[in-house]
N, C-alpha and C positions, 0 to 999 in steps of 0.2 A: 399386461402390455397393451398399448393401443395400436391395433393393426393399421389404422389409417395413417399413422405416423411412420410405419415401418414398411410400407409397400415398396416394391422395387425388384430388381433382379436378384437372383440367388446369391451372387457375390455380396451385394450390399446387405441383404437380409442376414446372411451368416455372419458377416463381419460386424455389423452394428448391433445385432441381437446379443452377441457376446459382450460388447462394450456396455450395452444397456443393462444386462443382467449383472455385470461386474459393478456398475455404478449403484444399482439398487442394493446389492449385498453390502457394499462398502458404506453406503448411507445408513443402513440399519445397524451396522457394527459401530459406527461413530456415535449414533444417537443412543444406542444401548449402553455403550461405555460411559457416555455422559450421564445417563440416568443412574448408573451404579456409583457415581462419585457423590460425595457429600459437599454441600455448598454453604457459603457464608451468607447469612441474612444481613443485608446492608443495615437494617434497623438495629442490629446488635452492636455495631461499632460505637464506641464511646463518643466519637465526634458527631455521629448522626443522631445519637440520643440527645446530645446537647443541642444540635441544630433544631430538632423537632420540638424540644421544650422551648427553645428560644422563639421559634415561629408561633407556638401556641400562646406564649406570653404576649408577644407584640400584636397578635391577631385579636386580642381582647379590645384593642383600641383602633387598630388599622386593618383594612382589608388588603391582604397580600398573599402571594403564593410562597411556598418555602424556597422556590428557585429565585425569588426576588432578593433574598438575603445573601450578601457576599461576606465571606469570612477571609480575612487577610491574616496570615501567620507572621508574627513579628520576631525580630531579633531582640531578645529580652535585654541584652546588654546595652542596646541603644534606646529602646522605647519603654523599658521597665514594665512591659506587659506582654502577654502571650499571643493574643489575637485582637483584631479590631473588627467592628461590625460596620457595614455600609449597605445602604439600600439605594442602588442607582436609579431605579424607577421613580422613587420619591424625590431624589435629588434633581432629576430632570423635570419633574412636575412642579416642585416648589421653588426651584432655583436655590443656590447656596444660602442666600440670606433667609428665605422662608424656611428652608430645611433646618437650618441651625436654630431658628426662632420657634418653629411650631412642631417640629418632628423630634429632633434630638432630645430635648428636655423631657418629653413625654415617654420616650423609650427608656431613658435613664431612670425615671421614676418607676416605670413598670418593672425594670430589672432589679432595682434596689429592694423592692417589696415582693420579689418573686421567690419561688421555691429554689431557683438556681442559687440564690444567695443563702437562703435558710438551710439548704441541704449541703452546704459547704462545697459547692462546685465552683462558684464565682467568689473570689476573695476580694478583689478590688475592681471598681468601675470608675473610669475617668473619661470626661468629654475632652476631645482634642480636635478642635475645628469641626469638620464634618464627620468625624469618626467617634465611635465609642470604643475605647480601649478596655480590654478585660484581662485580668490576671486570675489564674486558676489556683485553687488549693492543691497541695501535694496529693491529697487523696485522689483527685481526678487525674492528675498527671501519672500517678502510680497505677491507676486502673488501665490507662493506655499502655503503659509498659507491660503490665500483666497480660494484656490482650495480645501483644506481640508474642509473648511466650506461649500462650494457649493456642493460638492459631498457627504459629510458626511458619511453615513453608506455604501456607494458604493465606497468610496475612496480606491484605490488599485486594483479594478477590471479593466480589460482591454479586448479588443475585438480581441486579437491575433488569436484566433481560432473560430471566430464567426460562429455559425451554424454547425460546424463540430460535428459529433457524435463520442464519445469514449465509448467503452465497457470495464468495469473493472471487474476483477474476483478476489475476495478476501474473506477471512475467510474460506470458503469451508470445513466444518467439515465432519467427517465420521459418518454415522449412526451406532448406536450400539457401539460407542466408547465414551470415555470421552474427553471433550475438554482439550487441553494442552497448554503449554506456547506459542507455535508457533501460535496458533489461536489468542491469545491476540495480538501478534505483527502483524500478517497479517491483523487483523480487524482494529487495530489502524492506521497502516500505510496506509491501503487501504482507510479508511474513510478520513484521512487528505489529501491524494493525490486526492481523489475525490473532496474535497472542493477546493483544489488548481486548479484543472482542470476547475471546474465551475467558479472560479474567473477569469480564462483566457478565459471564455465564450465557453468552450466545452458544448455540450449537453451530460451529463454523464448518462450512464445506468449501474448501479452497480449490478453485478450478484453474487449470492451465489450458486456456483456449488456444490451441495450436493452429496457426494458419498453414494448412496443408493443401490448399486448393488453387489459389491464384498462380498463374505462370507454369502450371505443370505440363501444359501441352508441349512447349518447346523443350522442357527438361526431358520428357519421355522421347521426343524425336531425337534430341541430342544423344540419348542412350543408344539408339540404334545407329546413329551416324558417326559419333565421335568417341565412343567409349574406349576404343583401342588407342586413341591418341593422348589419353589423359591418365597415365598410370604413374605419374611422378609426384603426386601430392602426398603430404604427410598423413592426411585423413580424408575420408570420402567426402565429408562435409566441406572441407576446404576446396575440393574439386567441384562440388555443387555450387559453391559461392563463386568460384571462378567462371563457371559456365553461365551463371545468372548475370554476372557483371559483363561478360563477353557479349552475351546476347543483347543486353540493353545498350552497350556501346555501339554495336554495329546497327542496331535498330535506329539509333540517332543518326548515324551516317547515311542510312538508306533514305532518310527524310530530306537530306540536303546535299546537293552536288558540291556546294561550297565546302561543307565539312569533308567530303570525300577528297577534294583536291588539296586539302591541307595535310593529308596523311603522308607521313614519310615512308621510306622504303621498308623499314622494319615492320611498320604497322600494316602495310599492304601485303607483305609476305605472310604475316599472321592471319590476315583476312583470307588470303587465298588458301592457306593451309586448312581452314575449316569450311570455307564456302566454295572450294574448287577454283579452277583458274578462270579468269575473265580478263578482258582487255579494255573495258570502259566502265564508266559509272552506270550506264543503262544496263549493261550485262550483269553487273553485280546486283542491281535492284531487282532484275528479273529472277536471278537465282535466289535472292533473299526472300522474295515474295512467295516463291515455290516452297521454301523452307517454312515460312509463316503459315501457308495454307495447309501443309502437311502437319504442322504443330496443332493447328485448330482442329484438324480431323482427329488427331490423337486425343485432344481434350474432350471432344464429343464422345469418343469411345470410352474415355475414363468416366464421364458423367453417366454413360450407359453401363458402366462397370464390366467392360469387356475383359476377358481373362488376362490377355497379354499386358495391356496397359495397367490393369489392376495390380498385377504382380510386381511390375516395375515401380509403380507408385508406392507400394508397401516397402520395397527395398530402399527407395530414396528417403522415405519418412524415417526408416530405421537408422540410416546413416546420420541424418541430422540429429535425431533424438539421442543417439549414443554420444554425440559430441556435446549436446546441451547438458546431458547428465553429468559430465565432468564438471561443468560450472556449478550445478546444483550441489554436487558432492563437496566441492570446495567451500561453498557457503553453508554447508550443513542444513540445506533446505530440502523439504519433502512436501510436494503438493499432492494431495491424495488423488485428485481426479484429473486424468489426462483425457480431454475430450477434443477431438479434432473437428475442424470446420466441416470436413467431409461427413461427419456423423449426422449432420443435418441435411445431407444432400437430397434426400427425397422428401423429408418432412417439411422443408421450407416452402416448396412449391404447393404442397397440399395445404399448408397453413395459409398461404396468401389466397389461394382459391377459396378456401373456407371462409376467410375473413371478408372476401368480396361478396359472398352469398349473404353475409350478415350486414352488409353495407358499411363495414368498418374500413374497407379498402375500396377505392374508386378506380374504375378504368377511365383514364383521361381521354375523352372523346373530342372530336372537333368542336362540338358545341361548348364543352368546357373551355377549350382554347379561345374560342371567339369571345366568351364571357370574360375571361381573364384579360384578353387584349383590350376589350372595351373599357375595363376598369383602368388599365394602364393609360389608354388614350385620354381618359378624363383627367387623370393626374397630370399628364403632359399638358393638356389644354389649360388646366388650372395653374400651370407653372410650379407644381409641387415636385416634379422630377424633371431632369434635363433630357434632351434628345438622346444623348449617349446612354443614359440609364434605361430609357425606354427601349432602345435597340437591343441592349443586352438582355433585359428581362423578357422581351418579346421572343427572342431567340430561344431562351431557356424554356419558355412556355411551349413553344412549337416543338422543341425536341422531346417533350414528354408525351407526344401523341401515342395513344394506346398503351401507355405504361400503367402499371398498377401503383397507386400512391395513396397516401393519407394526407388529407388537407389539414394544414396547420393554421398559423395566422395568415393574414392577408398576403397573398403572393408567395407564401411559404408552402412548399409541397415536399413531402417526404416520400421519395420513390422507393418502393420496396421490391419491385421486379420490373425488368424491362419488358417492352412489348413483345419481344421474341422469347420470353420466359427465361432469359438469362438472369442468373442471380447476381446480386451485388452484396457489399458489406452489410447494407441495411437489412437485406433479406435474412442473412445469416444471424445478425444480431437479434432481430425480432424472433427468429426461430429458437435462438438460445434462451431468450427470456421465456418463451412459451414452454420449452423443455424443462428449464430449471424450476419454473413455477409449478409445473405438474409434478415433478419428482420430489422437490425439497419443501414445497409450501413455505417459502421464506417470507419473513417480514421485511427483509432488506436484501438488495443486490448491490454490491459495491464493486466498482471498476477502478483499479489502481493503474491509471494510464496517464501519460504525460499530457500537459495542458494544451498542446496544439490540437488535441482531439476534442476539445471542449465543445465546439460547435456541433460536431457529429453526435456526441452524447446528449447534448441539449435537445437536438431534434429527435433522437431516438427515444428519450424519456417523454417528450411531448407526444410523440406518435403512440407510444405505449399507453399513455394515460387516456388517449382518445379511443382506444380499443376496448370493447366490452368484455375484457377478460373476466373470468369468474373468481379471480383472486385480486387482492390488493397488495401491492408491493411498493416499498419506499426505495427509490433508485438514487444512488449516489455515485458521482464521478469524483473519486478522491484524486484530484489532479495534482501532479507534481511538476515543478519547474525544471529547467534544463541544467546541464553541467557547463561550467565555464573553464576555459583553458587559463590556468593561473598566470601564465606568462603573457598572454595577449589579451586576456579578459574578454575573449570572444566566445560565443556559444559553440560548443562542440556539436558537430553534425553527427548523425548516426554512422556515417562512413568514416569520420575521423577516428573513431574508436572501434571500428568493426572488427579489428583483430586484436584489441587490447584488453578484453575482459579478463581472460585467463592470465594474460601477462601481468595485469595489475595485481591480481590475487597472489599468483605464484611469486612474482617479484617481491611483494611485501613479505611473504613468508620467508624467502631467502634472505632478505635484509635482516630480519630479526634472528634468523638462525645463525647468521654470521657473527652476530653480536655475542652469542652464547656458546657457540660450538667449541671454543677453546677454553671455556671456563670449567675447571675441574670440579667445581661444586655441583654441576648439573650433569646428569647422565643423559645419554643420547635420546632415549625415549621421551625424557622430560623436555629436552630442547625441541624436539619435533612438535610435541603438543603445545609447548609454550609459544613457539614462533607462529604456529597456525592461529592460536588464540589471540595473540597480540595483533596479527595482521587483520583478522576479521574484526577485532574490536575497533581498530582504526577505521576500517572501511565503513562498518555499520554505524558507529557513533558519529563519524563525520557526516554521514547522510541524514541521520535523524535529529542531530542537535539543532539544526535549522528548520524553521517551518517549511513544510513541503512545497509551499508556494513561493519560496525563495530559491535562487540559483545556488548551486554548490560548486566551489572552485576545486579543480584538481590539476596538479602539475603533470607534465609528461616525463618527469624524472623520478624514478623510484626512491632515490635517497631523499629528495626534497619532500616527497609524499610522506615518507616515514618519519622524517624529522618534524614535519608539521604535526604528526600524531604525538610525538614525544613532547611537543610544546602545547598541545591542546588540553582542554579540561579533562580529558579522559585519564590523564596522568594522576590527577587528584583522586579519581575513583579507584584506580589500581593501587595507589599507595594506601588509601584508606582501607581497602579490603585486605591487602597483604599485611598491613600493620595490625589490623584487628586479629587476623589469623595468628600472627606471630605472638601477640600479647596472650592470646588464649592458649597457645602451645606452651609458652613460658610459664603460665600459671599451673599447668599440668594436672590440676585437680578439677573436679566438677565445679562449674560456676555456681555460686550460692543461689538459693531460691529467693525470688522476690518476696515471697510470703514471710521470709525471715528478716526483711528490712523494715526498720521503723519508718512509718510514713511521715513522721514529724522531723525526719532528718533534714538538715539544712542543705538544699540543693544549690549548686552554682547556677548562675543565669544561663550559661551555655548548656548545662545539663537539661534545664527546663525547655530551652529552645529546641534541642535535639529531640526530646521526647514528644513535644507537641508537633514536630515535623513528621513523626511517625503517623499521627492522626491525619495529616494532610495527604498521605499516600493514597488512601482509599478515595478521597475526593478527586485526586489527580487522575486516577484510573478511570473514574466515572466521566470526568471532563474529557479526557483523551478519547474515550469511546464515543462520546456524543459528538465531538468535533472532528473525529477521524484524524487526529494529529499527534504523532509520537513525540514531537518536539517538546510538548508539555511535560512528558515524562523525563526527557533528557535534562531539562532545566531543573527539575526536582532532584534528580540524581546528583547533579553538580552541587546544588545547595547543601544537600545532606552530607556529601563527601567533604566539602569545604568546612562545614561545621565540625565534623569529626576530626579533620586534620588540625583545626584550631584547638579542639578539646584535648587530644592526647599530647599536644605541645604545651598546653597550659596547666593541665591537671594530671598528676601522677596516677595513672589508671591502676598500676600494680601496687596499690597502697593497701596494706592489709587492714587498715582501719576504715576503708571505703569500699566495701563489697559491692555497693550499688553501681560503682563505675564499671566493674566487670560485667554486670547485667546489662548496662547501657551499651557497652562494647559488643557483647554478643548479640544484642537486639539490632544494633546498627548493621552488623555483619549480615544478619538474616534478612533485614529489609532490603539491603543492597543486593543480596543474592536473589531475592524475589523479583526485584526490579530487573536485574540482568536477565532472568528467565523470560520475562515479558518482552524484553528488547532483543531477544535472540543473541545474547552475549554470554560469555563465560569469563570468569576471573581466574587467573593463575593462583596457585598456592603460594608462590613467591616469585620475585623478580630480581 
């Protein structure tokens, strides 16, 4: 342990040393567990073998990377081919006319005379405009089907980032506040992305960065002043949220006599109940300022880890975390590491002072201010900025006097600590990067946070890149867009749904439970599990089926929400899985082995399309991991489910003369189950 990071009072040392040691132990357990598992070499997949051979053949004539080759998987009934080849970089360079004249014919000739043709992998090649369409021999298609059987529940995994560590930051609620809609989206997307990264063989360390520092002064002061007046709440965290809202409301009133004069009698009585009696606005302001001053003193005591404030702080944190855990339990989510902002309470100041010694952090002096204002004056004189812009920027520059900051681009400064050594979000975020990099040695740190924080993370990443850390980390803000109210199509604010997170989940569970509770074919335990499964399926799939950079609409009516679910593409998926399970149950014997199937059997077009879609799965996992985008997986799942729905409607699967259809059915089921596991979903046995 690095003592310089853990210096402080005995309370802080004792509390944080335990958390530090717990983190180190958990990290070792996760990485050791990962090392004990066997992994799938991406190069062993049939599709990647084909792609590597294809690249080797084309490279004889053209210089290109394997990533330059795009494979499109085709509907064989429409295109009479299995895949098509496209090279976008060449298409852009040569334009369509030159691409079709100079590139396509040469690639065609290379493939016709290649080992892919002679080894009975490629059966037919056809030029279709800017594409080269390829049909496979059954031997290749059956090799893919056999690979599903061999790898089974690990089919789709790949070793692209084997043994690399990735640290994820998602969910991150605020203590003493209610969870809101953004926490649903951050938690869902974070959990699914985590599963995607693990499928690509990252060692994933999921962090829940709990905001347990800001605003605690007035919460602790409230505990001494008001605790006996607030015993009527259903949960302690509801009480904390009420106190927080109450404080912010009266803080706003204290700033404006106009706001004060607009209060009606009921509001005034509430104000007097908590802030004692007063006869005028000025008397209220005086009393409120005393409360604020006492709150600030409480926070100073907390930062110095005085025993009284420290114990109350721990109690408040526990109240909120107990409430948040109900939400995580409903979503079947478990984040390994709970690390509070307070964990960095001493190390962040030491870190900033240390960075200042290394010249990574600058103390902004009057000379710096004069220099920046001179640059602004020149821009104003050259009419590159207006007077109003000059005044705003000048004031911002002057306000940073003696602050600790990192200089970014021109006129951009990243303040990491105030002149009075008070910490801010930037201080804590830099300290968390420092800590996570020391402990986990990650190749990537991913923040799953809504898009309105993009500017903050952009500056954080720029600042971190300028620091002479002894490690190199790739930072990612996996930004997600907002929720829309389906009735008004307006953006939901955090307060709109501050009390609706558990309502949404529990309401959805009750909706599906009511649909099955009177059905005599289902026993009670099955109904309970089925209703929870369907509710989470709707919530999670609704969130990931759209690109995370697109808004998601949600109704305020539970019945409307759940009816949307029943009309969404998820129904295809459930029907496909339950139908496949039903078919296999009705067969009642062991599914025949693929080794006993004649590879020369005549396959239907839809059968070939389904099997080649299995190959696509591994490429989709790779792409989703690279782009941090679960929606790519959701689209794949819908395509495969629709294909299988068409298949069992058009081809008798339980046909004793077509054993291969049972093998395809069992393989579809397994691939869908593997997909569900990645997307944090479960499928019912029946519906």
